[in-house]
N, C-alpha and C positions, 0 to 999 in steps of 0.2 A: 504494500500500500504506500502510495506517495505521500510525503509530508506536505501538507497544504501550504505552510509558511514558506518552505523551501521552493516549492513550485511557483508561488506568487513572486518570490524574490527573483527567481530566474526570469519570470515574465517581465518584470521591471527592467532587468539588465538587458534582456533581448530587445527592448524598445530602442536601445542605443545603437543597435546594428544598422538601423535606417535613419536614426536621428542623433547626430553627434552631441547635441545639447538640448535639454528639455527643462521647462519650468515645472514647478511642483504641480500646478494645475494641469499642465499638458500630460504629465505622467498619470494623473488620476483619470483624465479623459480617455487616454489611449489604452490604459490597462483595465479600466472599468472595475478597479479595486476600490473599496471604501477609503475615504480620505484619511481616517485615523490609522488604518492599516498601512497605507502608503507612507504616512508620516513615520510610523515606528520602523518600518523596514528601511526607509531611506536613512534614518539615524544610524541603524545598525550597519548598513552597507557602507556608509560614510566613515564610521568609526573603524571598520575593518579595512578600509582602503579600496573597496570595490568601486565606489563613486566618490566624486568630490564636488563641492558646491562653490562656484565662483563668486566673485564680488557682484556680479550681475544677477545673482540668485538663481542661476541656471545650473543644472546638474550635468556632469559629464562622467564618463568612465574614468576610474582612478588609475594611477600609474602602476598599481599592482598588476593590471592586465598586461602591461609592457613586460614585466618580469615573466609572467606565464607565457607570453608570446615568444619571448626569447628562448625559453626553455624548450618549447615545442619546436621552434625553428632549428635550434641546435641539434635536436634529436633527429629531425627529418634530414638535416644536412649530413649528419653522421651516417645515417642509413643509406642515403644516396651515394655518398663517397665510398662506403664499405661494400656495397652490394656486388659490383663487378669483381672486386678482389675476392669476395667470398665465393662467388660462382666459380672462378678459376681454381680456387683452392679445392672446392668440392669436386669439380670435374677431375682433378688430378688424384685426389685421395679417396673419393667415393665414401667419405665419412661426413656426418652432419657438421655443418659450420653454423655457429650461433653468435649473435651479436646482442650484448646487453648494455643497459645503462643503469646508473644508480637512481633510486627513488627513496630518499630517506634512509632507513636502516635495511632496505630491501633492494633487490635489483629486479629489473623487468626485461624480458626478452623482447626486442624490437624487430629482429629479423632472424630468419632461419632458412638455410638452404640444405635440403636433404633428398633431392630428386633421385639420386642414384644409390642411396643407401637402402639395403634390403630390409633391415630391421628398423622400424620406427621407434624413436626414443620418447621419453617423457617431455622433452622440451617442446615448447610451442610459443608462437608470438603471443604476448600478453601474459604469459605465465610469470609468476614472481618466485623469488627465493631469497632467503635471508643472506646478508653479506658474508656470513661465516661458512655457508654451505655450498659446496660445488666449486670446481676450479674456476669457472668463469666469474662467479661473484667474488671469489677471493682474489682474483686478478685485479679487481678494483680496490677491495679493502686493503690489500697488501701494499699498495702504492699511494695510499692517502697519507697526509701529514701525520707525524707521530702523535700529535695532540688529538687529532680526530680519532685515530685508532684507539688511543687510551680511553677517550670518552666513550666510545662504542663498547669497548670491552667491559668497562665498569657498569654498564647498564643492561648488558645483554644476558638473557637467559637462554641457554642452549636447549634445543629440542632435537631429539633423534628423528630424522626423516626416513633414513634407510640404514642398513647395517653398518655402513662406513662413515656416517656423518660425524664430524668433529663435535665433541660434546664437552670439552674442557678448555679453559683459558690457556692452559699450558700447551695443549696440542695446537691451538690456533696460533699462538705466538711462534711456535716452532715452524709452522707452515708459512707464516708471514716472513720470518727470517730467511727461510730457504728460498722463497719467491724473490726476495730482494737480491739474493746472491745469484740465483740462476736466471732470473728474468722471466720466469713463467711459473704457473701453478699446475698442480695435478690432483685429480680426485678419483677415487675408486668407490663405487657404490655409496655415494653420499646423498644423492637425490633420488636414485632408483637403483635397486640391487642389480648387480652384474653389468653395470655400465661404467664407463670411465670418460674422463675429459682432460684435455690439456689446454691451458689458456694463457693469454698474454694481455697486458694492459694496453689501452689506446690512449695516447696523450694529445692534448691540444697545443696551440701555439705558445701557451704559457708553461708548458711542461707539466700540466696538471692532468691527472687521470680522469677521463670522461666516459670511458667504456671498457668493455672487455670482449675479447674475441676467443672463441674456443673451437677445438676439434673434438668431437664426441662420438662414441660408438660402444660396441660391446667390449666388456672389460678384458676379455682374452686377447684382444688386439693391442692392448696398451701395456705391454710388458717388455722388459729387457731392452734390446736395442731400438725397439719401436718408440720408446719414450723419447729418446734423444731425437729421433727422426721427426716425430710429430712436433716436438718442442721447437725445433729449428724452423719448421714450416709455419707454425702459428706465430712465432715471434717475427718472422720476416713479413708475414701478411699484416700483422698489427703495426709494425714499423711503417709499412707502406701507407696504411690508413692514417697513421699519426702524421706522417710527412705531408700528406694531402690536406690535413687539418691545420698545417702551419708549424708543426714541430720541426725545429731546425736541424735535428740530426737526420741526415739522409739515410734511407734504408740500405742495408748491406746487400 
């Protein structure tokens, strides 16, 4: 069941899609919402930064939407830049190639290429996972600033998702340390049993981690010399994407 207040608030915000600025009375007339309700909702929306009231008493969308817009644009840009590189990597390896970004204390899959993979994995566009679980998510976590990692560790409660999920702070710190030395992360049966992944971070023009790229498949294929083989492939692909995003270190 939809929340009536939320729906009405969205109705008000949607008015600005065709009207850059509106008076209080115009909002009432266009929305057909009672005056007192409009007044209360505008106060809340203004306080939260979704709308702002000018000296001319007209309402406009707040600067908060610029922040949201930039976030969406950056993700779309990342996906567009990464897609061709992901396809080439998938054609070569016939393993699933995943692209994720951070969303708070979670990550979300924004692209996946697995046309030639015989066995479909758990990963899917829109699926979320905690930052500590899975190679791709940990490729982001491991390369965040130390203070952000410490803050995250202090507030995180670990949950076992599959048989191999990291469930202690000590295990996670060891994985982060290894990732920073090796340049990649690896996981076995962390999000789904009998699956593995190897991932590398994607950096932007400021050298900040903005995403993770992984090669994933059946666990039996991610052993011994294959680990180094896949690691080199995913790091090279991640470096190519980073370079296209403006990171100054050219891909090897």
